[in-house]
Every structure is written in structure tokens, then in C-alpha cells.
C-alpha positions as CSV (number, residue, x, y, z in Angstrom):
1,M,80.4,147.4,85.0
2,S,80.3,150.6,86.9
3,I,78.1,153.4,86.3
4,A,80.2,156.4,85.1
5,G,83.3,155.5,86.0
6,S,81.2,156.1,90.1
7,G,82.4,152.5,91.2
8,E,79.0,151.4,91.8
9,H,78.1,148.0,90.0
10,L,74.8,147.7,87.7
11,P,72.0,145.0,89.4
12,F,71.1,141.8,88.1
13,Y,67.3,141.0,87.7
14,V,64.9,138.2,87.9
15,Y,61.9,138.6,86.6
16,I,58.8,136.8,86.2
17,L,56.4,138.1,82.7
18,Q,53.1,137.0,82.3
19,C,52.2,135.8,78.9
20,E,48.6,136.0,76.8
21,D,48.0,132.5,77.9
22,R,48.7,133.4,81.3
23,S,51.6,131.6,81.2
24,F,54.5,132.4,83.2
25,Y,58.3,133.4,81.6
26,T,60.7,133.8,84.5
27,G,64.6,135.2,83.5
28,Y,67.6,137.2,84.6
29,C,69.2,140.1,82.9
30,K,71.4,143.1,83.7
31,N,69.0,145.6,82.3
32,L,65.4,144.9,83.4
33,K,63.4,147.7,81.4
34,S,65.5,147.2,78.1
35,R,64.8,143.2,78.7
36,V,61.3,143.1,79.0
37,N,60.8,145.8,76.1
38,S,62.7,143.4,74.1
39,H,60.1,140.4,75.5
40,I,57.2,142.4,74.7
41,K,58.5,143.5,71.2
42,G,58.4,139.3,70.5
43,K,62.5,139.6,70.3
44,G,63.1,138.0,73.3
45,A,62.9,134.5,74.2
46,R,61.4,131.9,71.9
47,Y,59.1,131.2,74.6
48,T,57.8,134.6,74.8
49,R,58.3,134.6,71.1
50,I,55.4,131.6,70.6
51,H,53.0,132.7,74.4
52,R,53.6,136.5,73.6
53,A,54.6,138.1,76.5
54,K,51.8,140.6,77.8
55,K,53.4,141.9,80.8
56,L,56.1,142.3,83.7
57,V,54.5,140.8,87.0
58,Y,57.4,140.3,89.2
59,S,61.5,141.4,89.6
60,E,64.1,141.0,92.5
61,E,67.2,142.9,92.2
62,F,70.8,141.1,92.8
63,A,74.3,142.4,93.3
64,T,75.8,139.4,91.1
65,R,74.7,137.4,88.2
66,I,75.2,134.4,90.3
67,E,72.9,135.2,92.7
68,A,70.5,136.3,90.6
69,M,70.9,132.7,88.7
70,R,70.4,131.0,91.2
71,R,67.2,132.7,92.6
72,E,66.1,132.3,88.4
73,R,66.3,128.5,88.8
74,R,64.7,128.3,92.2
75,I,61.8,129.9,90.7
76,K,62.0,127.6,87.1
77,R,60.8,124.9,89.8
78,L,57.8,126.5,91.0
79,S,54.8,125.7,90.1
80,H,52.0,127.7,88.1
81,D,50.2,128.7,91.1
82,Q,53.4,129.1,93.5
83,K,54.6,131.6,90.8
84,A,51.5,133.9,90.9
85,R,51.6,133.7,94.8
86,L,55.0,135.3,94.6
87,A,53.5,138.0,92.5
88,R,50.4,138.4,94.0
89,L,48.4,137.5,91.2
90,P,44.7,135.9,91.1
91,L,45.2,132.0,91.1
92,R,44.0,130.5,87.8
93,Q,40.5,128.8,88.2
94,K,40.1,125.1,87.6
95,H,37.7,123.9,85.0
96,R,36.2,120.4,86.1
């Protein structure tokens, strides 16, 4: 798909959302603004409907779907603290 015949291809995005319970959801999409709004309105993935997506905390842009999917897979393998560092968020306090 190109932008209004300009020959430019729309990018793909990998994103991390923080949910109300401080968990993270990672996904990829073509239209970042629309996808984030869907999650926040409770119309996105099942996970974000249950955990209630709160805000976008991180995104990256890629030229191809394959690149975005590979990056999404790598991010999904990260621990919660690693995702927080990637998004430059404070780490969770450990309760004893």
C-alpha cells in the first residue's frame, strides 16, 4: 500500500502498552494511533480488554512487516523489567 500514489510505503510499528495492572502488552500494526486507540477503548486484543490498556509507552518503526514481527517476537521474550527499561519506565518495587 502506498501513500496517495506517492510510491512511499506505509511503515509498520512495534509498540508496548502499559496496562492498569502495570503489565505490558506488545504488538505490531500499520496504523499506530488507530491501534492504540482501539486497545484503550477495549476493542483491541483480548489481553488488553482484560488488563485494560492505559497508555503507549514505547514504539519503533519498521519498513516491512517481517522486520516488525521479528522485533515484536524479541520484545515479547523480554522480562517485565527489561521491557520497563526499554520504555524508560521505573522498575517495579519488589515486595518482601
